[in-house]
DRENTORKOL-3810 file (N, C-alpha, C; in nm, 4 decimals):
REM DRENTORKOL-3810
@n.u->4.0192; n.v->-1.2481; n.w->-0.5188; ca.u->3.9793; ca.v->-1.2603; ca.w->-0.6842; c.u->3.8400; c.v->-1.3469; c.w->-0.6829
@n.u->3.8348; n.v->-1.4558; n.w->-0.6545; ca.u->3.7357; ca.v->-1.5625; ca.w->-0.6683; c.u->3.5799; c.v->-1.5112; c.w->-0.6119
@n.u->3.5752; n.v->-1.4448; n.w->-0.5259; ca.u->3.4612; ca.v->-1.3457; ca.w->-0.4480; c.u->3.4279; c.v->-1.2721; c.w->-0.5455
@n.u->3.5214; n.v->-1.1744; n.w->-0.5900; ca.u->3.4878; ca.v->-1.0395; ca.w->-0.6819; c.u->3.4161; c.v->-1.0922; c.w->-0.7964
@n.u->3.4773; n.v->-1.2156; n.w->-0.8441; ca.u->3.4259; ca.v->-1.2865; ca.w->-0.9789; c.u->3.2941; c.v->-1.3486; c.w->-0.9635
@n.u->3.2583; n.v->-1.3938; n.w->-0.8588; ca.u->3.1231; ca.v->-1.4288; ca.w->-0.7764; c.u->3.0351; c.v->-1.3282; c.w->-0.7677
@n.u->3.0690; n.v->-1.2313; n.w->-0.7112; ca.u->2.9666; ca.v->-1.1195; ca.w->-0.7078; c.u->2.9433; c.v->-1.0499; c.w->-0.8522
@n.u->3.0679; n.v->-1.0187; n.w->-0.9142; ca.u->3.0303; ca.v->-0.9783; ca.w->-1.0292; c.u->2.9185; c.v->-1.0464; c.w->-1.1620
@n.u->2.9288; n.v->-1.2257; n.w->-1.1160; ca.u->2.8658; ca.v->-1.2951; ca.w->-1.1942; c.u->2.7470; c.v->-1.2840; c.w->-1.1570
@n.u->2.7096; n.v->-1.2775; n.w->-1.0295; ca.u->2.5562; ca.v->-1.2493; ca.w->-0.9500; c.u->2.5063; c.v->-1.1231; c.w->-0.9890
@n.u->2.6069; n.v->-1.0231; n.w->-1.0196; ca.u->2.5093; ca.v->-0.8967; ca.w->-1.0497; c.u->2.4799; c.v->-0.9001; c.w->-1.1998
@n.u->2.5713; n.v->-0.9269; n.w->-1.2756; ca.u->2.5085; ca.v->-0.9800; ca.w->-1.4359; c.u->2.3880; c.v->-1.0535; c.w->-1.4298
@n.u->2.3943; n.v->-1.1640; n.w->-1.3533; ca.u->2.2564; ca.v->-1.2409; ca.w->-1.3858; c.u->2.1290; c.v->-1.2089; c.w->-1.3249
@n.u->2.1596; n.v->-1.1165; n.w->-1.2095; ca.u->2.0252; ca.v->-1.0283; ca.w->-1.1657; c.u->2.0061; c.v->-0.9008; c.w->-1.2405
@n.u->2.0870; n.v->-0.8408; n.w->-1.3010; ca.u->2.0567; ca.v->-0.7392; ca.w->-1.3745; c.u->1.9631; c.v->-0.7845; c.w->-1.5388
@n.u->2.0433; n.v->-0.9439; n.w->-1.5666; ca.u->1.9865; ca.v->-1.0007; ca.w->-1.7072; c.u->1.8304; c.v->-1.0498; c.w->-1.6287
@n.u->1.8216; n.v->-1.1036; n.w->-1.5481; ca.u->1.6839; ca.v->-1.1599; ca.w->-1.5055; c.u->1.5785; c.v->-1.0291; c.w->-1.4703
@n.u->1.6468; n.v->-0.9073; n.w->-1.3892; ca.u->1.5312; ca.v->-0.7939; ca.w->-1.4094; c.u->1.4858; c.v->-0.7060; c.w->-1.5111
@n.u->1.5810; n.v->-0.7405; n.w->-1.6070; ca.u->1.5579; ca.v->-0.6959; ca.w->-1.7326; c.u->1.4285; c.v->-0.7751; c.w->-1.8154
@n.u->1.4842; n.v->-0.8704; n.w->-1.8146; ca.u->1.3786; ca.v->-0.9636; ca.w->-1.8808; c.u->1.2147; c.v->-0.9435; c.w->-1.7973
@n.u->1.2421; n.v->-0.9575; n.w->-1.6867; ca.u->1.0848; ca.v->-0.9171; ca.w->-1.6063; c.u->1.0260; c.v->-0.7948; c.w->-1.6845
@n.u->1.0999; n.v->-0.6792; n.w->-1.6513; ca.u->1.0372; ca.v->-0.5387; ca.w->-1.6779; c.u->1.0166; c.v->-0.5650; c.w->-1.8676
@n.u->1.0586; n.v->-0.6464; n.w->-1.9440; ca.u->1.0532; ca.v->-0.6428; ca.w->-2.0915; c.u->0.9211; c.v->-0.7308; c.w->-2.0802
@n.u->0.8858; n.v->-0.8369; n.w->-1.9767; ca.u->0.7620; ca.v->-0.8790; ca.w->-1.9862; c.u->0.6572; c.v->-0.8336; c.w->-1.9383
@n.u->0.6873; n.v->-0.7398; n.w->-1.8417; ca.u->0.5935; ca.v->-0.6832; ca.w->-1.7854; c.u->0.5339; c.v->-0.5362; c.w->-1.8427
@n.u->0.6332; n.v->-0.4822; n.w->-1.9186; ca.u->0.5681; ca.v->-0.3380; ca.w->-1.9737; c.u->0.4785; c.v->-0.3988; c.w->-2.0858
@n.u->0.5017; n.v->-0.5058; n.w->-2.1679; ca.u->0.3578; ca.v->-0.5180; ca.w->-2.2835; c.u->0.2411; c.v->-0.5585; c.w->-2.2214
@n.u->0.2335; n.v->-0.6441; n.w->-2.0937; ca.u->0.1218; ca.v->-0.6860; ca.w->-2.0235; c.u->0.0890; c.v->-0.5299; c.w->-1.9469
@n.u->0.1539; n.v->-0.4282; n.w->-1.8997; ca.u->0.0644; ca.v->-0.3373; ca.w->-1.8240; c.u->-0.0129; c.v->-0.2418; c.w->-1.9038
@n.u->0.0444; n.v->-0.2672; n.w->-2.0401; ca.u->-0.0289; ca.v->-0.1678; ca.w->-2.1609; c.u->-0.1909; c.v->-0.1668; c.w->-2.1714
@n.u->-0.1575; n.v->-0.2849; n.w->-2.2189; ca.u->-0.3320; ca.v->-0.3394; ca.w->-2.2148; c.u->-0.3980; c.v->-0.3181; c.w->-2.0691
@n.u->-0.3280; n.v->-0.3611; n.w->-1.9948; ca.u->-0.4188; ca.v->-0.3620; ca.w->-1.8863; c.u->-0.4625; c.v->-0.2391; c.w->-1.8409
@n.u->-0.3862; n.v->-0.1568; n.w->-1.8765; ca.u->-0.3856; ca.v->0.0049; ca.w->-1.8420; c.u->-0.5113; c.v->0.0343; c.w->-1.9115
@n.u->-0.5444; n.v->-0.0139; n.w->-2.0159; ca.u->-0.6594; ca.v->0.0417; ca.w->-2.1228; c.u->-0.8286; c.v->-0.0011; c.w->-2.0417
@n.u->-0.8409; n.v->-0.0874; n.w->-2.0204; ca.u->-0.9740; ca.v->-0.1661; ca.w->-1.9499; c.u->-0.9842; c.v->-0.1131; c.w->-1.7864
@n.u->-0.8992; n.v->-0.0621; n.w->-1.7420; ca.u->-0.8577; ca.v->0.0161; ca.w->-1.6635; c.u->-0.9214; c.v->0.1473; c.w->-1.6513
@n.u->-0.8658; n.v->0.2228; n.w->-1.7563; ca.u->-0.9171; ca.v->0.3683; ca.w->-1.7376; c.u->-1.0483; c.v->0.3799; c.w->-1.8083
@n.u->-1.0484; n.v->0.2799; n.w->-1.9020; ca.u->-1.2013; ca.v->0.3113; ca.w->-1.9725; c.u->-1.3468; c.v->0.2478; c.w->-1.8349
@n.u->-1.3150; n.v->0.1792; n.w->-1.7518; ca.u->-1.3834; ca.v->0.1071; ca.w->-1.7022; c.u->-1.4360; c.v->0.2384; c.w->-1.5359
@n.u->-1.3591; n.v->0.3478; n.w->-1.5321; ca.u->-1.4355; ca.v->0.4317; ca.w->-1.4520; c.u->-1.5003; c.v->0.5389; c.w->-1.5282
@n.u->-1.5103; n.v->0.5262; n.w->-1.6725; ca.u->-1.5516; ca.v->0.6153; ca.w->-1.7330; c.u->-1.7174; c.v->0.5680; c.w->-1.7278
@n.u->-1.7497; n.v->0.4552; n.w->-1.7217; ca.u->-1.9109; ca.v->0.3775; ca.w->-1.7252; c.u->-1.9656; c.v->0.3936; c.w->-1.6131
END
């Protein structure tokens, strides 16, 4: 029972961490895409 609780807790933390990383990465990726798209046009 304790092992299942530890696994559930680890899964919850990993999901929360991944969600936080994706939330931070998406706003950074959008401004980065625009200069990358403009650069080949030059």
